[in-house]
C-alpha positions as CSV (number, residue, x, y, z in Angstrom):
1,M,-39.8,-11.7,4.0
2,N,-43.2,-12.7,2.6
3,I,-45.7,-15.0,4.3
4,I,-49.0,-16.3,2.9
5,L,-51.9,-16.9,5.2
6,S,-54.6,-19.2,3.8
7,I,-58.3,-19.5,4.9
8,S,-61.0,-21.7,3.5
9,K,-64.1,-19.7,2.6
10,S,-66.3,-22.7,2.7
11,A,-65.1,-23.6,6.2
12,V,-65.8,-20.1,7.3
13,F,-69.4,-20.2,5.9
14,K,-69.9,-23.6,7.6
15,E,-68.8,-22.2,10.9
16,V,-71.0,-19.1,10.5
17,A,-74.0,-21.5,9.8
18,Q,-73.1,-23.5,12.9
19,T,-72.8,-20.4,15.0
20,T,-76.1,-18.8,13.9
21,S,-77.9,-22.2,14.2
22,Y,-76.6,-22.7,17.8
23,T,-77.5,-19.1,18.8
24,G,-81.0,-19.4,17.4
25,A,-81.6,-22.8,19.0
26,K,-80.5,-21.5,22.4
27,M,-82.8,-18.5,22.6
28,D,-85.5,-19.8,24.8
29,D,-87.3,-16.4,25.1
30,D,-88.0,-16.2,21.3
31,A,-90.0,-19.0,19.6
32,N,-89.1,-17.8,16.1
33,A,-85.4,-17.1,16.8
34,Y,-84.1,-20.3,15.1
35,E,-85.8,-19.6,11.8
36,R,-84.9,-15.9,11.9
37,I,-81.2,-16.2,13.0
38,T,-80.0,-19.3,11.3
39,T,-78.4,-18.9,7.9
40,V,-79.6,-21.1,5.1
41,D,-78.5,-21.6,1.4
42,E,-80.8,-18.8,0.3
43,D,-78.8,-16.3,2.3
44,Q,-75.6,-17.1,0.4
45,S,-75.6,-13.9,-1.7
46,E,-75.9,-11.7,1.5
47,L,-73.1,-13.8,3.2
48,Q,-70.9,-13.4,0.2
49,R,-71.3,-9.6,0.5
50,F,-70.3,-9.8,4.2
51,W,-67.3,-11.9,3.2
52,D,-66.2,-9.3,0.7
53,E,-66.7,-6.5,3.3
54,S,-64.6,-8.5,5.8
55,R,-61.9,-9.0,3.2
56,A,-61.8,-5.3,2.5
57,E,-61.5,-4.5,6.2
58,L,-58.7,-7.1,6.5
59,A,-56.8,-5.7,3.6
60,Q,-57.1,-2.2,5.2
61,A,-55.9,-3.4,8.5
62,F,-52.7,-4.8,6.9
63,I,-52.2,-2.1,4.3
64,R,-48.7,-1.3,5.5
65,M,-47.5,-4.8,4.8
66,L,-49.9,-6.1,2.2
67,V,-48.3,-7.7,-0.8
68,S,-51.5,-9.2,-2.2
69,E,-54.8,-10.7,-1.2
70,G,-57.5,-12.7,-3.0
71,M,-58.9,-16.0,-3.8
72,A,-56.6,-18.8,-5.0
73,E,-57.4,-20.7,-8.3
74,D,-59.4,-23.3,-6.4
75,G,-62.0,-20.6,-5.7
76,D,-62.3,-21.5,-2.0
77,T,-59.0,-20.6,-0.5
78,Y,-58.5,-17.0,0.5
79,Q,-54.8,-16.0,0.6
80,L,-53.3,-13.0,2.3
81,A,-49.7,-12.3,1.4
82,L,-47.8,-10.1,3.8
83,N,-44.3,-8.6,3.8
84,V,-43.1,-9.1,7.4
85,S,-39.8,-8.4,9.1
86,V,-37.0,-10.9,8.5
87,A,-37.1,-11.3,12.3
88,F,-40.7,-12.5,12.1
89,D,-41.2,-15.7,14.1
90,T,-42.6,-18.2,11.7
91,A,-44.0,-20.2,14.6
92,L,-46.7,-17.6,14.8
93,Q,-48.1,-18.2,11.3
94,P,-50.5,-21.1,12.2
95,G,-51.9,-19.0,15.0
96,M,-52.4,-16.1,12.6
97,E,-54.3,-18.3,10.2
98,L,-56.5,-19.6,13.0
99,G,-57.1,-16.0,14.1
100,L,-58.0,-14.9,10.6
101,F,-60.5,-17.8,10.4
102,S,-62.1,-16.6,13.7
103,Y,-62.1,-13.0,12.5
104,F,-64.0,-13.9,9.4
105,V,-66.5,-15.9,11.4
106,Q,-67.0,-13.2,14.0
107,S,-67.2,-10.4,11.4
108,I,-69.6,-12.1,9.1
109,T,-71.8,-13.3,12.0
110,A,-71.8,-9.7,13.4
111,K,-72.9,-8.3,10.0
112,W,-75.7,-11.0,9.8
113,Y,-76.8,-10.3,13.3
114,V,-77.4,-6.6,12.4
115,F,-80.4,-7.9,10.5
116,T,-81.4,-10.9,12.6
117,N,-80.1,-10.6,16.2
118,K,-79.3,-7.0,17.0
119,K,-78.6,-7.5,20.7
120,E,-75.6,-9.8,19.9
121,A,-74.3,-8.0,16.8
122,G,-72.1,-5.6,18.7
123,D,-70.5,-8.3,20.8
124,F,-69.5,-10.3,17.8
125,A,-68.2,-7.2,16.0
126,T,-66.1,-6.3,19.1
127,V,-64.7,-9.8,19.4
128,G,-63.9,-9.8,15.6
129,K,-62.0,-6.6,16.0
130,S,-60.1,-7.9,19.0
131,I,-59.1,-11.0,17.1
132,L,-57.9,-8.9,14.1
133,D,-55.8,-6.8,16.5
134,E,-54.2,-9.9,17.9
135,V,-53.3,-11.1,14.4
136,K,-51.8,-7.7,13.5
137,E,-49.7,-7.8,16.7
138,K,-48.3,-11.2,15.7
139,A,-47.5,-9.9,12.2
140,F,-45.5,-7.1,13.6
141,F,-43.8,-9.2,16.3
142,K,-40.0,-9.8,15.9
143,K,-38.1,-12.5,17.6
144,K,-35.0,-11.7,19.5
145,P,-31.8,-12.0,17.5
146,T,-29.6,-14.9,18.4
147,R,-25.8,-14.9,18.3
148,P,-24.5,-17.4,15.8
149,T,-22.4,-20.3,17.1
150,Y,-19.6,-21.8,15.1
151,D,-18.3,-25.3,15.5
């Protein structure tokens, strides 16, 4: 059975901008933190590279069940098609999409922080990996079979 998980790239970039902005604004011990840490439009090419790296990591993580991955025709929606067990619980799909969204945000932010906020880069990378592991666990989960009932 195939499922398709969809993530909005523009929503991910917006969340990365909010995360970096919030982090920079809350660093009281560094007067230049906000300007250094916050992403701006001029950083888009670097963020795109981080998006592409995160996509590659994601495809590698799901290589055993990967059907396809890439951008939809609208140019904003990333789609990950997976071949899961016929016993896959479809109720997990929305949570998997939310997890992938969070993975992208954490992964891209971690890569950005390697340049701008080294002390928090590792934490973001660790959380991103943990989220990706949770999504993988859901993809491999199989619901218990139920005995058919006949009327």
